[in-house]
N, C-alpha and C positions, 0 to 999 in steps of 0.2 A: 829458283825464281828470283827475279830482280825485285827489290823493294820498290813499291810505288812511292814516288816522292810526293810530299805534301803540296797543297795549293798555296801555302803561305809564301808571300813575297816580301822580303825584308824591306824593300823600298816603300811598300805600302804601309808597313808598320811605322817607318820613320815619318811618313807624310802625315800620320795621324796627329803629331804634336810638334812638327818642325817644318820650317820652310826649306824646301829642297830644290829650288829653282837654280841655285848656283851650281855650275858644273864643277867648280873647285871643291865645293862642300861635298858633292856626291863622290868625287874621287877620294876625298879624305875619309869618307865614311864607308867606302866599299869593303875594306878589311873587316870593320866592325859588323857590317851587314852579313858578311860571310860567316862570321863567328856566331851571330844571332841565329842564322839559318841552321847551322850545325847544332847549336844548343837546342833549338826547337825540335830538330829531328831526333836528337838523343833523348829528349824529354818525352816525346809523344810516340816514338816508335817502340813497340813492345817486342822484346826479345827475351831469350833466356838470361838469367842473372849469372852470366859467366859460363865458362866451359864445364863447371862442376855443379851446376844448378840441379838439385835433387829432383825437381819436378820434370826435368827432361827425361824422356823414356830411355835415352842412352845411359843415364846415370841411376836408373832404378836398381834396386837390389836384384841379385841373381834369382832369388826365389820368385819375386814378382814377375821378372822377365820370363822365366821358364814356365811359370803357371799360365801366362798368356799364350806362350808358344805351344804349350801342351794342348790347349784347347784348339788352337788353329790347326795343329798337326792331326788331331783326332778328326776334325772336319775334313781335312785334306786326305785322310784315309778313307772315310766313310763314303764320300761321293764317288771316287773312282771305284771303290769296292762295289757300289751299287751298279756301276756301268757294266760290270762283267759277271756279277753274281748270278745273273739270269742266264748266262751262256749255256751251262750244261743242260738246262731244261728246255732249250729251244726246240729240239725234235718233238718233245711231248706237247709243247704249246702249239706248234704248227699242226700237229695231228688233232689237237683239241679244237682248233679253229678251221680244220679241214682245208689246209693249204699245203702244197708240195713245192712251192716256189723257193728255190735255194737262195736267190738274191734277197727275198724278203726275210728269209731265215737269218741271214747275216745282218740285214738292216735293222731288224727288231732289237738287236744288241747295240749296233753302232749309232742308231738314231739318238740314243742318250748322249753320245759323244758329240753329235751335231749340236745338241743344246749347249755343250761346253764351248762351241765356236760362237754362238749367238749371244750368250749371256755376258761374256767379257766386254762386248761393245758398250754395254750399259753399266755393269757393276764396277768396272775399273774407274771410269769417270765419276760415278756416284761416290765411290770411296774417297776420292780426292776432293770432292765438294762437301760431303757431309761427315766424313770420317769413316774409319774401319768398322767400329763396333755396330752402329745401326744397320749397316749393310750385311754384316755377318748374321745378325739376329733375324732380320726380315727374310733373308734368303733361306736360313735354316727352317723357319716356319713354313715357307712356301714349299721347300723340299719335302718336309714331312707330309704336307697335304697332298701333293702330287704323287708321291710314292704310294701313299695309302690308296689313292684312286687307281693306280696301276693294278693293285691287288683286286679291285672290284670291276675291272674292265670286262665287258661282255662281248666285245667284238675286237678283231685285230686292229681296226682303225682306232678304237678308243685306247688300246694299249700303246699304239704308236704315238698318239697325241700326248698322253700323260707321261710317257717315257721322255719325250722331247722336252716337255715343260719341266719335268724333274731335273733333266740335264741342264737346262738354262739356270734354274735356281741353284743347282749343285756346283755350278762353275765358280762361284764366289771364292771359296777357299783356295782354289788353284790359281785364281787371278790375283787376289788381294794378299794371299799368304806370304809371298816373297816380299811384298811391300811391308808387311808387318815385321818380318825378320829384319829388314833394313831399318825400320823405325827403332828397333830395340837393341840391335847389336852393332858395335863398331866393326869396321872392315876387318880388323885383325882377328875378330872372334866369329865372323859371319859364316865361315865354312862349316863348322859343327852344327850351328843352328839351321843352316840351309839343308844340311844332310838329314836332320830330324824331320824337317818339313817335307823334303823331297821323297823321303822313304815312304810316307803315306801315299803320295801321288803315284809312285811306281808299284808299291807293294799291294795297294788296294785292288787293282785289276788282277793280281795274281792270287790273292787270298780269296777274292770273291767267288770264283768258280769252285774252289775247294769246299767252301761252306754251302754254296748253292747246290752242288751236286748231292750232298747228303740231305739237305732240306727238301729238295724236290723229290728225291726217291722215297723219303720217309713220310712226309706230311703234305706233299703237293706243291706245285710251282707257285700258287698264289701266296703261300706262306713265305716265299722268298721276299716278297715286297713287304709283308707284314713284319718280318724280322728286321728288315731295313728301316721301316718306320719306327719301330720301338727303339732301335739303336740310335737313330738320328734324333729322336725326341729326348733320349737320355743325355745326348751331348748338347742339345739346345739349352737345357736348363743351366748348366754351368756357364754357357756362353753369355747368359744374361748378366753375369757378374764379371765379365772381362773389363779391362781398362782400355780406354781410348789411347792409341799410340801415335796417331798421325800429328806431327809437329804443327802444321798450319792450323789445324782445328784446336789444339791445345793452346796455342798462342792467341788465337782469336777469342777463346774463352777467357784467357787472362786479360786481354784488352777490354773485353766487355765488362769484366769485373772492375777494372780500373775506371772505365767510363761511368759506371754506376756509383762506385765508391767516391769518386771525385766530382761527380756531376759535371763531367767535362767530355764532350763528344769527340775531342780531337785525338784521343788515344787510339792507335791503329796497330794491328799486328804487322810485323815486318813482311809478312806474306800477303797482306791485304791487297785486294784488287779493286779498282774503281768500276770494273765492269759489273753488270747485273748478274744475278745467279743464272739467269737464262743464257746469257752470253758465255759465262764461265763454263757452264755445262756443255754448250755447243763446242767451245774450244776443246774441252776435255774429251768429248766423245769423238772428235776428229783426231785427237793426238795419237792414239794407238795406230790408226790407219796411216797417219802421216809418218810415224816411225817405221811402220812395216814397209811402206812403199818408197820412202825417201832416204832412209838410213841403210847403207850397205851392211853395217854392223848388225842391226836388228833383223834385216831381211835374211841374211845368210845364216846367222846363228839360229833364227827361227826355222829356217828350212832344214837345218841339221836336226834340231829338236823334233820337228814335225815328222821327218822321215822315220826317226826312231819310235815316235809315238804311234805312227801308222803301222809300223812293223809289229809293235807290241800288240796292238788290237787285232791285227791280222792273225797273229799266233793265238791270241786268246779265243778268237771265234772259230779256229780250226783244230785246236788241240783235241777237243772232245771227239770230233769225227775221225781224226787220224788214229788216235790211240784205241778207239772202239773198233775201227776197221782193221788196223794192222795187228793189234794185240788182243782184241776181243774184250776190252775192259768194259765194265758196267759204267753207268753215268757217274756214280759216286767215286769209283776208282779212277776214272778219267780225270776227275777234278784234282786228284792228288798229283797228277803229272805237272801241274802248274808250280809245284814246289821248287822245281829246278830253277826257274827264273827268280822265284822268291828268295831262295838261298843266295843266289848271286847278288840280288839287291841288298840283302842284309850284310853280306861280306863287304860289298861296296861301301856301305855307310860306315861300317866299323873301320875300314882301312882308309877310304878316300876323304871322309869328312875331316879328320885331323890332318891328313896329308895336304889338303888344299890350303888350310890355314898356315901350316908349317912352311910350305913352299912360298906362299904369298909373303909371309913375314921375312923369309930369307931374302927374297928379291927386294923387298922394301929396305932392309938393312944394307944390302949391296948397293942400292941406289941412294944411300945417304938420307933415308927417311921419306923419299918420294913414293907415294902410292899410285899405282897405275892399274886399271882394270885388267890389262893384259897379263898381269902376274897370276891370274886365275887359270890361264889356259894351258899350261904345260901338262897338267893331269888329263885334261880333255884330249889333247893331241895324241897321247900315248894309249889311253884306255879305249879310244874309239876303235882300235884294232881288234878288241875282244868281240865286238858284235859280229863282224863277218866270220871270224873263226868259229864262234858258236853256231851261226846259221849253217855253215858248211858241215860242221860236226853233226848237228841235229838232222839235217836233211839226208845225209848219206848213211846214217846209222839207224834211222827209224824204219826197220824192216823186221819181219817175224823171226828171221834167223839170228838176230842180235838181241841180247837182253834189253828190256825196255829202260833199264837204269842208264844205259850208255847215251841214248839221245837226251834223256833228262839231264845228265851231267853236261852235255853240250849246251843245253838251254841255260844252265847256270852261268856260262861264259857270256851269253847274251844279256842276262840280268845284270852281271857285273859291269859289262861295257856300257849298258844304257844308263846305269847310275853314274858311271864315270863321265858321261856326256851331259846328263841333266844337271848334276851338281855344279860343275864349273860354269856351264852356260848360264844358268840362272844367277849365279854369283856375279858373272861378268856383266850381265844386263843391269843388275841392281847397282853395281859399282859405277857403271858408266852413266846411268840415269837415276841417281839416288832419289831425288825429290819426286821424280816422275817414274819411279820404279814400277808402280802399279800399271802405268800405261805401257811401259816396255814389256812387262810380263803379259799384259793383256794382248799385245800384238802377237807375241809368241804363242799364247794360248789359243787365239783365234785360228791361226794357221795350223797349228798342230792338231787342233780338234777337227778341222776339216779333213786332214789326212787320216785321223783316227776314225772318222765316220765313214769315209768312202773307200780308203784303201782295202779294208777287210772285205768289201764286196767282190774284190777280184781274187780273194784267197782261195776259196773252194774251186772255182772254175780253173784257176791256174794249176792247182794240184791235180785236178782231174785231167788236164791236158798234158802237163809236163811230168807229173809224178812228184813225190815229196823231195827227192834228191835234187832234180834240176829246178824245181820250183823254189826251194830254199837257196839254191845257188844264184838264181836271179836276184833274190832278196840280198844275198851276200854281196853281189856285185854293186847293187845300189848303195849298200852301207859303205863299201870301199870308196865309191865316188864321193862320199861326204867327208872322208878323212882329211883332205887338204884344207878344209875350212878352218879348223882351229889352228893348224900350222900357219896359215896365211895371216890370221889375225894376231897370233902370238908375235909374229915378226913385224907386221905392218899395221896392226890395229890402231896404234896411237896416231900414226900419220893419217890414216883414213878418217878417224874421228875429228882430227883438226881440219882436214880438207873438206869434209862434208858436215859442217855444223848445221843444226836444225833449230829454228826458233820454236820453242814449245810453249811459250807464254800465251 
């Protein structure tokens, strides 16, 4: 963001005590006026006290940084977990509410993800206006309330409504979390931190059905939501003690302190805007949509992320049916089949998190210290191949004549490939739009959540028509169609960014 210039005019200052009608005098004084303006700006523009200012989040101790990120990562794990934890119990719930509609059976899971698409439109801009911490806390409290109401739903309509509202509130850590990583970590260290954050976002939908299957089978489907409520409440308590990390908010607090201390209203944060809060919010709420529709970088990277997210939720909503039908698994046993993708995710974090930083730093060194967002993309370009490999493997081995562990192993390739796409893509968007990283991630989250909400609706009808083999082959071909995107931006991304600049102020 460009610093807003002061209204101070040096010639007005001179006119207060000097005659300035002489053109010669004005010309002689112009250099001094320029110096005065510069001095004024330096005196009243509030910034960090140098690159090593300990109050800057980038210079906090590692303990303080990781404590903040641990809370954010827990939140980013719990809300996606809630999105899918309900999946294994859907047949029981539909029978309980006397419905046999297969589309509704899928949508009762994915409507939560639809909330992930609506929430970012508001929470991303709010986090840039009021800071990260108050948005996390408020959203957590709302998430606890709406999740508890899901447990008490007496009609299918009530369950749909409260699931949607819980999804809206639960979208905050997925939307703002990457921005928190950017607030705290320098580019050279961001890969590992983003890996920890992204692990929760991908692992949550995988672990959810495993837990949900056992809970539903032992104490009933309503306890799935009660367990989620208890877990979310337990994470909400430490979130109250998080530190604010967003630089514009911290510098505004510093400026306010200086105004009060010196009784001088002229102190302004270097990020201060002359616009009203209403106009700032209007600009902020439009910013993610502007990025999504006007930036080729954001649009295509978001499309790749969204396709993977939609495929993930399609698999999540169909695993139970497929493994129950093909292998005769119980509800709880079918939940264990999600471990394949989960193991792939964990291996991805262990291997790819450090690799992203290592490759990024190697390219920076090769470029004589110049940092480019495109240095994040080599990992994405190669690991994207694992997703179609896993889909073909899973699709053509999920049959009663082949041991169930074989398709589960195929799913681990899908999980590894998805982590290899999500980590570099989010790092790339954060590096390319650092100050507005929350808006860039909001844009991606909005699109991927629509995919995650609606693509699963086609899952069961597709498998019924084509079978598991050809159905997954269709998904594999879609994944292959996405592979050129990271390759293209790795080679041409910098030129595209320079050619299509977007005014985000």
